[in-house]
N, C-alpha and C positions, 0 to 999 in steps of 0.2 A: 347522187349527197344521198348517205348515209345521216342515219339517225344513232345508234349505237351508243352508248355513253363512251367518254371520253375514260382512260387510262387512267389510274391515281397516278398525281405525281404532288412530291410535296412541295408547299408551299416555298419558293426561292425568296429573300430578303432583295429589296431594289438592289443594295449591292452584298451579292453571297461574299460569304466568307472566303478569304482568297487561304489558295492550296499551303498546307505544311509548308514553311521556307526550310530551307537548309540550315545547317545546325552548326556551331560555328566552328570554324575552322575549313570549311567546307573549299576546298578548290575552287579557282575561278569557271572550269568545265560546270564544275556540279550549280553554280550560279547561273551561269547562262541555261544551263538547262531546264533548272527552276524558272528562270524570264519567263522564256518562252512558254513554257506550259502552266503558266499561271494565268496567261493571256489569250493565248489562243484555244483552235477548234485544233487539233493534232491527228485524229483520225477521222477517214473521211468513209470508212468502212472499217472494219473487222478484218485481222491477220491472221486470225486464229482458225485453223480449218473444222466446222461445224460438222462434217461427215465423221472426223475423227470424234467429235464431242459424243455425237449418238451414241456410235459404238461401243463408246468407253460406259457412259452411263446408263445406256439402257431408261429414256425418258419414257413416263407413266403416267396416268391421270392421278396418281394418287402422288406426285412428286410436285415438292416447291420449289424451285429452280433458282438459284444463287447467284448471279451474274456481273462483273465488273461488265460496266454499260458499255465502255469505247466507242464503235462504229452504231450499236444499236444492233448490225444485223442479226446477229446471233443469239439476241432475246427473243428476237420475233422467230429463227428456226426453230426456238424450242416450243414457241406456242405450236407451230407445225406440228412438232416430234409428238403434241399431244400431252405438254406438262399439262398439269391441273393449273398452276399458279407460275409465272416467274417475275421474281425481282433483279432488275438493273439496278445497279448501286454506284455512282461515279464522285470522285471527291471533286471535278471539273465539270461544272454545271453547262460547258460551252457540248459537252459528248449527251448530255444527256438532252438536256436543249435537240440535236441532230437528230437521236430517238425519238421525239418525242413529233419533232415535224413528219418522220414515216411512219409513225403510227395516224395522224391528222390528216396521211395522203391516202393513204388506206380505209382509214374510214369515210372523207370524203368527196374523193375522185374515180372519176374513170379509169380502168386497167391503165387502160393505152396513157392517160396521160398521167399516172404514178408511175410508170414506166420510161414515156420522156423524161421526167425530173431526175430521178432514182437509176435508170437504165442505161438512156442514154446521154445523163449529165446536165445535161441542157437543156433547156426551153426558152423559144421566144413567150415565151407565155408565164414565163416565170414570176412574175410581179404578178400578172392580174390572177393566178390561181391561189397566189399566199394571201392576198388583198383580202380576194372575194371567198376564198372556200381551206387554207389551213390556219390563218393566223387564229382566226377566232377558239381554235382549238386550244391554244397553247398556256401556258403557263406565266404569268409577267415575267419570268427571266429569259427564256425562249422568244417573248412575243420580242422583247426589245436587242437583243440580239440578232434576231434573224428580219428585223426593220432595218439593221446594220448589213445585214450579208446575203440576202437574197439573193443577190447580182452574182454570186457566184456561180449562179443553175443558170443565166442568163445565154453564157454561151459568149460573148465577146470577152476581148485580151486576148494575149497570149498565152496564158493558161484558160481555156475556151471548156473547158469541161470542168463538173464539180470534183470528179477524181484527181484534179487537178491543183485540189483549194487546200486549206489548213498543212500544216507546216511538214504533213508527210506527203502531202499532194504536192508542195512547191521541189521538195525533192525528187519525188517521180519526173514530173518533169524537167527540171532540168537535168535529168539523167539523157530522160529521151530527147530534147534535147542534142542532147551533146553524143549520143547514136546516132540520134539520123540524118543531122547534120554534118558535124562536123565527122566521125567516123564512115558516114554513108551506108551504115547500115539498117535504113525504113525500109529498103525491098527483102530483105532477105530475112525480116525480122517479119515482116508482113508473109511470107511465103511461110516462115515457120512455124505461126501461129495457123495458119490455113493449110496444114502438112493432111493429107487423109489420113496417115498410118502413122504408128510411135515410132517404124523405123524410117519414113520417111524424111520426118521428128528430128532423129534421134541421127540421120545422114547429116541433113541441113545446120543441123548445129553442134557438131563436131569438125565437117568439112569448112564453113564458113562463119564463125561463129565465135566457138569456145576460146581460142587465143585472142580474137579483139575484144569478147566483155569483159577479158581481164584488167583489163585499165579501167573500166567501170567499177566492179569490183572496186578494186584499190583506189575509187572516188570515193566508195560508199561505206566505204570502213575507215574514213575520216571522221575525226571527234566532229565537226563543224556539220556532217553530213547523218551524223547518228543523232546528233542532237536531237535536229528535224526530223528526224525518221522514231521519235520515239527512245532511244536508248540509254540510258542515261552512265555516266560514269562506273555508276557500278557495275552493272553487266558491263561493260569494256573489262572490264578488271575481271571480274569473273570469266570470261571469254579469252582471255588473255592467258590465266592463271590455268586453263584448264582444256586447252582446245591448241593441237598439236597447230603452228604457223597463225594464232588468232585471228581478230577478225575477216581482215582478207580468207584468211582463210575457210572461212568459215563458210562468207558470202560467195565464195569459188564454189566449194562445195554441193554450196543450193544450187548454185545456178546448173551443175552436173545434175542432179539430182532432179531440179525442177522441168530443166529441156532434152536430157538426155537419156531421162528414166520415164520418169510419167505423160501418161497422153495429157497434151494444150488443152487437149474437142471439151472439158469441163474446169479446164481451170480459170475460172471468173476474175480467179486474187492478178493473177500477170496481165492477162486480157485489158484490164479494169488500166492498172499503170501504163500500159504498153499504148495503149488506141486512147484509153480516157472515155472507154464507155465497155459496157457488156453488149451483149446479144441478147435473142429471146434464145434463145440453146443454149447459153453458157453462161449463170448470172445466178447471183443465190436467190435459195427458194423462194425468198418472200416476194421476193418479181417475179415469178412464173406467173403469166395467167391461170393457170390449172386453180391453184394457189392463193387466191385474191377474196374469194366470199370466205374458203376456211379461215383466212389468215384475218377478216373481218370481224368471222363469226365468234373469233378465239380474243381477241385485243383486250375485253376488259379484262380477263387475267391477267394481264400486266399495270405490273408497278414499280413505278420511275422515281429513286429516291437519289437525294444530292448529300452525297454522307460517304465516310469511308465505310468499308465493312465492318471496321470496327463501332462504328457506330451505329450503324442501322443494327447491327447482332445485338450492342449491350442497351441500347435507349428505345429499341421499340415493345410496345407491351399489347397484346401478351407477347411473349416469346415466339417466334417469326418461324420454328420446326420446318429448319429445313434442310430437305433430304439429301440434295445433290448440291456442291458449288463449283465454280467453274470461276478460278480464281486466275487466269493467265496468264502471266509471269510478273506480276505487281510485288512476289517476292524477293524479285532479284533487285528492286527498286532498297527497300529497305534493309534484306539482307545486315553485312554487319555494322552497316551503319547509324541500323534503327532496332537491336534485338530488345530493346525494353516493348518497343512497340508491334513489333513481331511477337512475342510472347504473349501481348495483350492480344491481338486479332487470333490467334490461335487460341487462347480462353475463351474468347465469345464466341468463337467455331464448335468447340467441343462441347459450352456451355444451350448452344442453342439449336444445335444437331440433334437430327430424327436418333433412333436408334439405327444403327450400321448405313447410315449415312455416306455417301462419297463423294472423295475430294479429288478433281482432276487439278494440275497445273504445269505451265510450265514454264522454261530454263532456258536462259543463252548459253547457261555452261552446261556440262555431261551430270551432274553431280548437284546437291541444292546442302554446302555442307552446312551454309548458314542456320540447317532447321536444327543441326545436333545441338545444340546448345539449348532449346528451344524446354522449356518444363510448362506443364500445366497439369495442373486441379483436374482431375476424373474419379467418380465413385470414392469420396470420400481420401485421396491420398494425392501426393503431386508422383510426377510420372515426366518421363524424357518422351518428348512428342515423339520422335523417331520409335520408340518401345509400343506406343500406344495403337500407331497408325499398321493396317496390314494393307500392305506392297501389292501391286501386281506388275512389276518389272516386264516382264514374257510380255503379256497381252499391249504396253505402255509402247513395248520397243518395237511388235508386227506394226501398233497403229502408226509411229514415228514412222518407218516409212513411208507409208502412203498419204505425208501430208503434201495436199498440191504448193501450200507456201514454202517449206520449209526455209523457214529464218532462225527457228528457235534450235539451239543443241540437243535438247532433249524435252519430252513429255512423260510426264508422271500420275499415276492412279492410284488410289491409297483409300481405303477403309476406314470410317472408326468404329467403337467396338459395339 
């Protein structure tokens, strides 16, 4: 066990504030989505490829990176990339509790024990490791959350891996049961993952799996499934408006890229959901044995905050001075539903950004038209945000083609003045 200081964590009240509720007139789908996401751990891992982020951001020791926490994996990846400081912000305190648990594991466990929890996704020692080593390092809210949820790592029940927990994991396990038990595709999926070459992988996919996976694509495109995956109604409308064939076609095209064009040998995202586990050679950088000591030494540079992006940037003193912003796809969530909130967030970003700061974000759609009406104050005058940003569409498109997740319609890179 190590004696490294804990990462900074914003104190959380005994009953943290609820997530922003749906506005008046929100349809039933939006209310169902809000009900799920107000009360649950949604993401058990990040589903944004940090290899793209590293290439887009060029992270260095002078950088302060702001990232939305999600599963916490990528915040740790940016530390390994050499960021001078990483602030992980999420309005859902359960997502921050997951990152706190990972950070505690890096500090207090051997790599073997740490990998058993977060690599294999299950450990017969989970309760003991939590009680004896991890719990004392957590904030009060995270302690209460994991006191009731550490069983997720025990490897019991039909969801016998942590990567089948949370709402996204529930969906993954359901789809895998459908494909393996009812479609009989288990042996083919296992052979696909073990394919020694991309050519062999492509042959297995195109000859045995492609057409039969279409049924899973249709299931995954249903509103209930998309709610579990963390895709709100606003994003579904973006896809329907901009992507020919809608959500089902987006999922199907993504499967063609993931299994037919990109090598699965290092695609830990899909391996975890297909098998419930990573392997030592196919896993996020934060789980690799060769990075473990370096990550432990970097943890004091991690700051975890339960807040909105706007709240953190506008209420933190002194001003955060952020040089790299990783906004994931959350602007899709706001989109046309909360234009004032979107404008307020971008104003906070402009005010807190270091000169020349870079912003990356993803979208379920092909464009981000909801940014067009946004106006911000900069250098003493009001300007259109889209006039202020210097975009890099060619670089973004090249990186997007290499995305191992391939569940987004587009990837965006922009610089502030």
